[in-house]
DSSP file (Angstrom, degrees, kcal/mol; ACC not computed):
  #  RESIDUE AA STRUCTURE BP1 BP2  ACC     N-H-->O    O-->H-N    N-H-->O    O-->H-N    TCO  KAPPA ALPHA  PHI   PSI    X-CA   Y-CA   Z-CA
    1    1 A X              0   0    0      0, 0.0     2,-0.0     0, 0.0     0, 0.0   0.000 360.0 360.0 360.0 135.4    6.8   84.5   80.6
    2    2 A X     >  -     0   0    0      1,-0.1     4,-2.0     4,-0.0     5,-0.1  -0.240 360.0-112.5 -75.2 167.7    5.5   84.8   77.1
    3    3 A X  H  > S+     0   0    0      1,-0.2     4,-2.2     2,-0.2     5,-0.1   0.847 118.8  55.5 -69.2 -30.7    2.4   83.0   75.9
    4    4 A X  H  > S+     0   0    0      2,-0.2     4,-2.0     1,-0.2    -1,-0.2   0.912 108.0  47.6 -68.0 -39.0    4.6   80.8   73.6
    5    5 A X  H  > S+     0   0    0      2,-0.2     4,-2.5     1,-0.2    -2,-0.2   0.913 110.9  51.1 -67.3 -38.5    6.7   79.7   76.5
    6    6 A X  H  X S+     0   0    0     -4,-2.0     4,-2.6     1,-0.2    -1,-0.2   0.924 109.1  51.8 -63.0 -39.9    3.7   78.9   78.6
    7    7 A X  H  X S+     0   0    0     -4,-2.2     4,-2.1     1,-0.2    -1,-0.2   0.876 109.2  49.5 -65.5 -35.9    2.3   76.9   75.7
    8    8 A X  H  X S+     0   0    0     -4,-2.0     4,-2.4     2,-0.2    -1,-0.2   0.905 112.3  47.8 -70.4 -39.4    5.6   74.9   75.5
    9    9 A X  H  X S+     0   0    0     -4,-2.5     4,-2.1     2,-0.2    -2,-0.2   0.879 110.4  52.2 -64.2 -37.4    5.5   74.3   79.2
   10   10 A X  H  X S+     0   0    0     -4,-2.6     4,-2.5     2,-0.2    -2,-0.2   0.901 109.0  49.9 -62.7 -44.0    1.9   73.2   79.0
   11   11 A X  H  X S+     0   0    0     -4,-2.1     4,-2.2     2,-0.2    -2,-0.2   0.924 111.2  49.5 -59.2 -48.3    2.8   70.7   76.2
   12   12 A X  H  X S+     0   0    0     -4,-2.4     4,-2.1     1,-0.2    -1,-0.2   0.883 110.9  48.8 -58.9 -40.2    5.6   69.4   78.3
   13   13 A X  H  X S+     0   0    0     -4,-2.1     4,-2.4     2,-0.2    -2,-0.2   0.898 109.7  52.4 -65.3 -41.8    3.3   69.0   81.4
   14   14 A X  H  X S+     0   0    0     -4,-2.5     4,-2.2     1,-0.2    -2,-0.2   0.913 109.8  49.5 -64.5 -40.1    0.6   67.2   79.2
   15   15 A X  H  X S+     0   0    0     -4,-2.2     4,-2.4     1,-0.2    -1,-0.2   0.903 110.1  50.6 -63.9 -41.8    3.3   64.8   78.0
   16   16 A X  H  X S+     0   0    0     -4,-2.1     4,-2.2     2,-0.2    -2,-0.2   0.870 110.3  49.7 -67.0 -36.6    4.5   64.1   81.5
   17   17 A X  H  X S+     0   0    0     -4,-2.4     4,-1.8     2,-0.2    -2,-0.2   0.920 112.5  47.3 -69.1 -41.7    0.9   63.4   82.7
   18   18 A X  H  X S+     0   0    0     -4,-2.2     4,-2.1     2,-0.2    -2,-0.2   0.904 111.4  51.5 -60.6 -45.0    0.4   61.0   79.8
   19   19 A X  H  X S+     0   0    0     -4,-2.4     4,-2.3     1,-0.2    -2,-0.2   0.924 111.5  47.2 -59.5 -46.9    3.7   59.3   80.5
   20   20 A X  H  X S+     0   0    0     -4,-2.2     4,-2.4     2,-0.2    -1,-0.2   0.816 108.6  53.2 -67.6 -30.7    2.8   58.8   84.1
   21   21 A X  H  X S+     0   0    0     -4,-1.8     4,-1.6     2,-0.2    -1,-0.2   0.896 110.0  48.3 -70.0 -39.5   -0.7   57.4   83.4
   22   22 A X  H  X S+     0   0    0     -4,-2.1     4,-0.9     2,-0.2    -2,-0.2   0.929 112.8  49.3 -64.0 -46.1    0.8   54.9   81.1
   23   23 A X  H >< S+     0   0    0     -4,-2.3     3,-0.7     1,-0.2     4,-0.3   0.895 108.2  54.3 -56.9 -43.4    3.4   54.0   83.8
   24   24 A X  H >< S+     0   0    0     -4,-2.4     3,-0.9     1,-0.3    -1,-0.2   0.855 101.4  57.6 -66.2 -35.4    0.7   53.7   86.4
   25   25 A X  H 3< S+     0   0    0     -4,-1.6    -1,-0.3     1,-0.2    -2,-0.2   0.771 116.2  35.8 -64.2 -25.6   -1.3   51.2   84.4
   26   26 A X  T << S+     0   0    0     -4,-0.9    -1,-0.2    -3,-0.7    -2,-0.2   0.268  94.4 115.9-109.7   8.4    1.6   48.9   84.3
   27   27 A X    <   -     0   0    0     -3,-0.9     2,-0.1    -4,-0.3    -3,-0.0  -0.451  65.1-116.0 -84.3 151.6    3.1   49.5   87.7
   28   28 A X     >  -     0   0    0     -2,-0.1     4,-1.2     1,-0.1     3,-0.3  -0.386  34.5-106.1 -74.8 160.9    3.4   47.1   90.5
   29   29 A X  H  > S+     0   0    0      1,-0.2     4,-0.6     2,-0.2    -1,-0.1   0.740 119.1  61.4 -63.0 -23.9    1.4   47.8   93.7
   30   30 A X  H  4 S+     0   0    0      1,-0.2     4,-0.4     2,-0.1     3,-0.4   0.932 113.2  33.1 -67.2 -47.0    4.7   48.8   95.4
   31   31 A X  H  > S+     0   0    0     -3,-0.3     4,-2.4     1,-0.2     5,-0.2   0.590  97.2  87.9 -88.1  -9.6    5.4   51.6   93.0
   32   32 A X  H  X S+     0   0    0     -4,-1.2     4,-2.6     1,-0.2    -1,-0.2   0.864  85.4  51.0 -63.4 -38.7    1.8   52.6   92.5
   33   33 A X  H  X S+     0   0    0     -4,-0.6     4,-1.9    -3,-0.4    -1,-0.2   0.905 112.1  46.9 -67.4 -40.5    1.6   55.0   95.4
   34   34 A X  H  > S+     0   0    0     -4,-0.4     4,-2.3     2,-0.2    -1,-0.2   0.891 113.7  47.8 -69.7 -37.2    4.8   57.0   94.4
   35   35 A X  H  X S+     0   0    0     -4,-2.4     4,-2.9     1,-0.2     5,-0.2   0.934 109.1  54.1 -69.5 -41.7    3.6   57.2   90.8
   36   36 A X  H  X S+     0   0    0     -4,-2.6     4,-2.5    -5,-0.2    -2,-0.2   0.914 110.4  47.3 -56.1 -44.4    0.1   58.3   91.9
   37   37 A X  H  X S+     0   0    0     -4,-1.9     4,-2.1     2,-0.2    -1,-0.2   0.925 113.2  46.4 -67.2 -43.4    1.7   61.2   93.9
   38   38 A X  H  X S+     0   0    0     -4,-2.3     4,-2.1     2,-0.2    -1,-0.2   0.873 113.5  50.6 -64.6 -34.9    4.0   62.2   91.0
   39   39 A X  H  X S+     0   0    0     -4,-2.9     4,-2.7     2,-0.2    -2,-0.2   0.910 109.5  51.2 -67.2 -40.7    0.9   62.0   88.6
   40   40 A X  H  X S+     0   0    0     -4,-2.5     4,-1.8    -5,-0.2    -2,-0.2   0.906 111.5  47.0 -64.2 -42.1   -1.1   64.2   91.0
   41   41 A X  H  X S+     0   0    0     -4,-2.1     4,-2.1     2,-0.2    -1,-0.2   0.901 112.1  49.4 -63.4 -42.3    1.7   66.8   91.1
   42   42 A X  H  X S+     0   0    0     -4,-2.1     4,-2.5     1,-0.2    -2,-0.2   0.887 109.8  51.2 -67.9 -39.5    2.0   66.8   87.3
   43   43 A X  H  X S+     0   0    0     -4,-2.7     4,-2.1     2,-0.2    -1,-0.2   0.884 109.8  51.3 -65.5 -36.1   -1.8   67.2   86.9
   44   44 A X  H  X S+     0   0    0     -4,-1.8     4,-2.4     2,-0.2    -2,-0.2   0.908 109.7  49.0 -64.0 -42.5   -1.7   70.2   89.3
   45   45 A X  H  X S+     0   0    0     -4,-2.1     4,-2.4     2,-0.2    -2,-0.2   0.908 111.6  49.2 -61.7 -45.6    1.2   71.7   87.3
   46   46 A X  H  X S+     0   0    0     -4,-2.5     4,-2.5     2,-0.2    -2,-0.2   0.905 111.0  49.8 -60.7 -43.8   -0.7   71.2   84.0
   47   47 A X  H  X S+     0   0    0     -4,-2.1     4,-2.6     1,-0.2    -2,-0.2   0.924 110.5  49.8 -64.5 -45.9   -3.9   72.8   85.4
   48   48 A X  H  X S+     0   0    0     -4,-2.4     4,-2.0     1,-0.2    -2,-0.2   0.923 111.7  48.6 -60.9 -43.8   -1.9   75.8   86.7
   49   49 A X  H  X S+     0   0    0     -4,-2.4     4,-2.7     2,-0.2    -1,-0.2   0.905 109.9  51.7 -57.6 -45.5   -0.3   76.3   83.3
   50   50 A X  H  X S+     0   0    0     -4,-2.5     4,-2.6     1,-0.2    -2,-0.2   0.921 109.6  50.1 -63.7 -42.1   -3.7   76.0   81.5
   51   51 A X  H  X S+     0   0    0     -4,-2.6     4,-2.2     2,-0.2    -1,-0.2   0.903 109.4  51.2 -60.2 -41.9   -5.1   78.7   83.9
   52   52 A X  H  X S+     0   0    0     -4,-2.0     4,-2.0     2,-0.2    -2,-0.2   0.935 111.9  47.0 -61.4 -47.6   -2.1   81.0   83.2
   53   53 A X  H  X S+     0   0    0     -4,-2.7     4,-2.1     1,-0.2    -2,-0.2   0.910 111.0  51.3 -65.2 -43.5   -2.6   80.6   79.4
   54   54 A X  H  X S+     0   0    0     -4,-2.6     4,-1.0     1,-0.2    -1,-0.2   0.865 109.8  50.6 -63.1 -34.9   -6.4   81.2   79.7
   55   55 A X  H  < S+     0   0    0     -4,-2.2    -1,-0.2     1,-0.2    -2,-0.2   0.864 110.1  49.8 -66.2 -36.9   -5.6   84.4   81.7
   56   56 A X  H  < S+     0   0    0     -4,-2.0    -2,-0.2     1,-0.2    -1,-0.2   0.886 107.1  54.1 -68.8 -36.7   -3.2   85.6   79.1
   57   57 A X  H  < S+     0   0    0     -4,-2.1     2,-1.4     1,-0.2    -1,-0.2   0.758  94.4  74.2 -71.6 -23.6   -5.7   85.0   76.2
   58   58 A X     <  +     0   0    0     -4,-1.0    -1,-0.2    -5,-0.2    -4,-0.0  -0.681  55.4 154.6 -90.1  88.0   -8.3   87.1   78.0
   59   59 A X        +     0   0    0     -2,-1.4     2,-0.2     2,-0.0    -1,-0.2   0.051  14.9 142.2-107.9  26.3   -6.8   90.5   77.3
   60   60 A X        -     0   0    0      1,-0.1     4,-0.1     2,-0.1    -2,-0.0  -0.502  51.7-136.7 -64.8 133.3  -10.1   92.5   77.5
   61   61 A X  S    S+     0   0    0     -2,-0.2     2,-0.4     2,-0.1    -1,-0.1   0.744  87.7  57.9 -66.2 -27.2   -9.5   95.9   79.2
   62   62 A X  S    S-     0   0    0      1,-0.0    -2,-0.1     2,-0.0     2,-0.1  -0.835  93.4-110.2-105.9 141.1  -12.7   95.6   81.2
   63   63 A X        -     0   0    0     -2,-0.4    -2,-0.1     1,-0.1    -1,-0.0  -0.389  18.3-144.3 -67.4 147.3  -13.5   92.7   83.6
   64   64 A X  S    S+     0   0    0     -4,-0.1     2,-0.3    -2,-0.1    -1,-0.1   0.870  80.0  58.1 -81.9 -38.1  -16.2   90.4   82.4
   65   65 A X              0   0    0      1,-0.1    -2,-0.1     0, 0.0    -1,-0.0  -0.721 360.0 360.0 -98.1 144.7  -17.8   89.8   85.8
   66   66 A X              0   0    0     -2,-0.3    -1,-0.1    -3,-0.0    -2,-0.0   0.342 360.0 360.0-119.1 360.0  -19.1   92.3   88.1
């Protein structure tokens, strides 16, 4: 996957997290548990995509840490 595609997916994931956070703030207690789980999954996906992008941007031929 290209860096541009990763950036698009990251943007989509960020939008999903923001939407779920807004939804959670106005949710009833019955739906809160389901929304929290979905929010947690979306945050994990966002974090994974961010790490992939950060790894792609570090294109140095030698490792930084020894």
